[in-house]
C-alpha positions as a printed Julia matrix, in Angstrom:
189×3 Matrix{Float64}:
   5.14   17.9    22.13
   3.58   15.57   19.09
   3.17   12.3    19.72
   1.88    8.26   18.38
   1.11    5.03   19.69
   3.11    2.58   17.76
   4.33   -0.68   16.92
   8.07   -1.05   15.51
   9.44   -3.11   12.79
  12.16   -5.74   12.79
  15.67   -3.95   11.13
  15.31   -7.07    8.53
  11.9    -6.11    7.35
  12.1    -2.25    7.07
  15.48   -2.71    4.86
  13.2    -5.21    2.73
  10.81   -1.97    2.5
  14.02    0.38    2.09
  14.5    -1.74   -1.12
  11.2    -0.87   -2.61
  11.54    2.91   -1.73
  15.08    2.72   -3.48
  13.35    1.14   -6.36
  10.39    3.45   -6.75
  11.81    6.9    -5.84
  13.21    7.11   -9.58
   9.81    7.28  -11.46
   8.58   10.02   -9.39
   9.13   13.89   -8.15
   5.13   13.25   -6.44
   6.01   11.65   -3.2
   7.56   12.16    0.27
   9.21    9.08    1.01
   9.25    7.69    4.69
  13.05    7.03    5.77
  13.57    3.5     6.74
  14.73    4.19   10.24
  11.07    5.75   10.92
   9.14    2.95    8.93
   6.41    1.97   11.86
   2.72    0.67   12.23
   0.86    3.5    13.82
  -1.87    2.49   16.61
  -3.07    5.91   17.03
  -1.71    9.21   16.32
  -2.12   11.39   18.96
  -1.18   14.87   17.89
  -0.09   17.87   20.03
   0.13   17.25   23.87
   1.63   18.95   27.54
   4.03   17.0    29.44
   1.26   16.57   31.89
  -1.3    14.83   29.6
   1.77   12.28   28.54
   0.62   11.41   32.44
  -2.65   10.74   31.35
  -1.27    8.63   28.3
   0.17    6.82   30.66
  -2.18    6.04   32.64
  -4.4     5.04   29.78
  -1.7     2.61   28.66
  -0.59    1.09   31.92
  -1.81   -2.38   32.81
  -2.74   -2.74   28.77
  -3.04   -7.02   28.2
  -2.94   -8.06   24.87
  -1.6   -11.22   24.07
   1.68  -11.16   21.52
   1.01  -11.61   17.88
   2.07  -12.35   14.64
   2.58   -9.81   11.85
   2.92  -10.7     7.99
   4.17   -7.11    6.37
   2.7    -8.14    2.51
   1.95   -6.34   -0.58
   1.96   -3.01   -1.52
  -1.33   -0.54   -2.25
  -2.28    3.01   -2.39
  -4.98    5.11    0.34
  -7.64    5.73   -1.3
  -7.03    4.05   -3.93
  -5.08    3.85   -7.37
  -7.45    6.69   -9.2
  -6.56    9.14   -7.02
  -3.06    8.19   -4.98
  -2.21    9.99   -1.59
  -0.28    7.39    0.56
   1.49    4.46   -1.08
   1.77    1.5     2.05
   2.8    -1.75    2.93
  -0.31   -4.07    3.78
   0.09   -5.8     7.31
  -1.85   -9.56    8.15
  -2.48   -9.96   11.81
  -6.16  -10.65   12.66
  -5.63   -9.48   16.31
  -4.15   -5.92   15.17
  -7.17   -3.88   14.54
  -8.45   -5.08   17.91
  -5.87   -3.76   19.56
  -5.78   -0.44   18.11
  -9.47   -0.44   19.23
  -9.0    -1.37   22.76
  -6.09    1.37   23.05
  -7.93    4.1    21.6
 -11.15    2.8    23.95
  -8.74    2.87   26.59
  -7.43    6.79   25.66
 -11.15    7.52   25.26
 -11.61    7.15   29.09
  -9.17    9.22   30.06
 -10.36   12.17   28.0
  -8.63   11.7    24.53
 -10.44   12.27   21.18
 -11.96    8.8    20.12
 -10.67    7.89   16.66
 -13.12    8.72   13.69
 -11.61    6.99   11.0
 -11.59    2.86   10.47
  -8.27    1.52   11.61
  -6.96    0.12    8.11
  -3.64   -1.6     9.07
  -0.65   -0.57    7.22
   3.11    0.46    6.9
   3.22    4.1     5.39
   6.08    3.96    2.74
   5.4     7.41    0.77
   2.86   10.16    0.83
   2.06   13.01   -1.92
   3.98   16.29   -1.59
   0.78   17.68   -2.9
  -2.45   16.6    -3.58
  -1.89   13.21   -5.11
   0.77   10.91   -6.16
   1.21   10.24   -9.67
   0.7     7.34  -12.38
   4.22    6.41  -12.92
   4.67    5.77   -9.51
   1.18    3.79   -9.6
   2.65    1.51  -12.55
   5.82    0.97  -11.14
   4.93   -0.15   -7.94
   2.8    -2.41   -9.28
   5.33   -5.38   -9.59
   5.62   -5.24   -5.58
   1.57   -5.76   -5.1
   1.99   -9.28   -3.83
   5.47   -9.14   -2.41
   6.29  -10.74    0.96
   7.99   -8.66    3.63
   8.56  -10.68    5.97
   6.61  -11.74    9.71
   7.23  -11.03   12.81
   5.74  -11.34   16.55
   4.58   -8.01   17.97
   4.93   -7.93   21.85
   5.13   -4.63   22.74
   4.21   -1.19   21.53
   6.07    2.48   22.48
   4.65    6.03   23.02
   6.76    7.81   20.43
   7.3    11.96   20.01
   7.78   13.31   16.58
   9.29   16.32   15.82
   8.9    18.09   12.72
  12.28   18.82   10.39
  12.99   20.17    7.45
  14.35   17.1     6.25
  11.17   15.4     7.96
  10.0    13.76   11.01
  12.43   12.5    13.61
  10.75    9.87   15.92
  11.87    9.61   19.41
  10.79    7.03   21.87
   9.33    7.91   25.48
   7.89    4.46   26.69
   7.55    1.2    25.85
   4.75   -1.24   26.87
   5.17   -4.77   26.77
   1.8    -7.12   25.62
   1.34   -9.23   27.77
  -2.07  -12.01   27.88
  -4.56  -10.83   30.46
  -4.0   -13.13   34.21
  -5.53  -16.4    33.56
  -5.38  -16.43   29.46
  -2.83  -19.46   28.41
  -0.9   -18.92   25.34
  -1.95  -20.99   22.69
């Protein structure tokens, strides 16, 4: 099965991002859009995993300690940039999110999972290029959303998701939930 670790977005933020997608969709045929109900924050993509390796994944995440934190979803942009865009994303402002992703990656490595090669860049994927790149019409139309604020929420849990590829796109199923709790002795501020 294909799996990844992610944080969910609240429905009201997904709804705002879906409005952006609906607004931009008619401007291009170069994009594969992420369904609103599937929008999430990926902390680590794992890929294909057997049921037996799921036990190792659970062991790596069990006892994970991390203080819940505020996430603000603001602005949109493109990876790797506007000149040759392949991914349309919404930005995330959350100072400790990168640290959480790195901690998860480190814990997973101790259980035999491959360490992430790319630097973690907090974002929410809204669309991917169907072929080589997204077109200029989409880049131009998206400019009006560059600084929009889509809302904030407290991230207090993460999930292991199973991704099933279908002709209509990926379908995500929650496999397990992990609450983010501070280590004992750490005071809440």
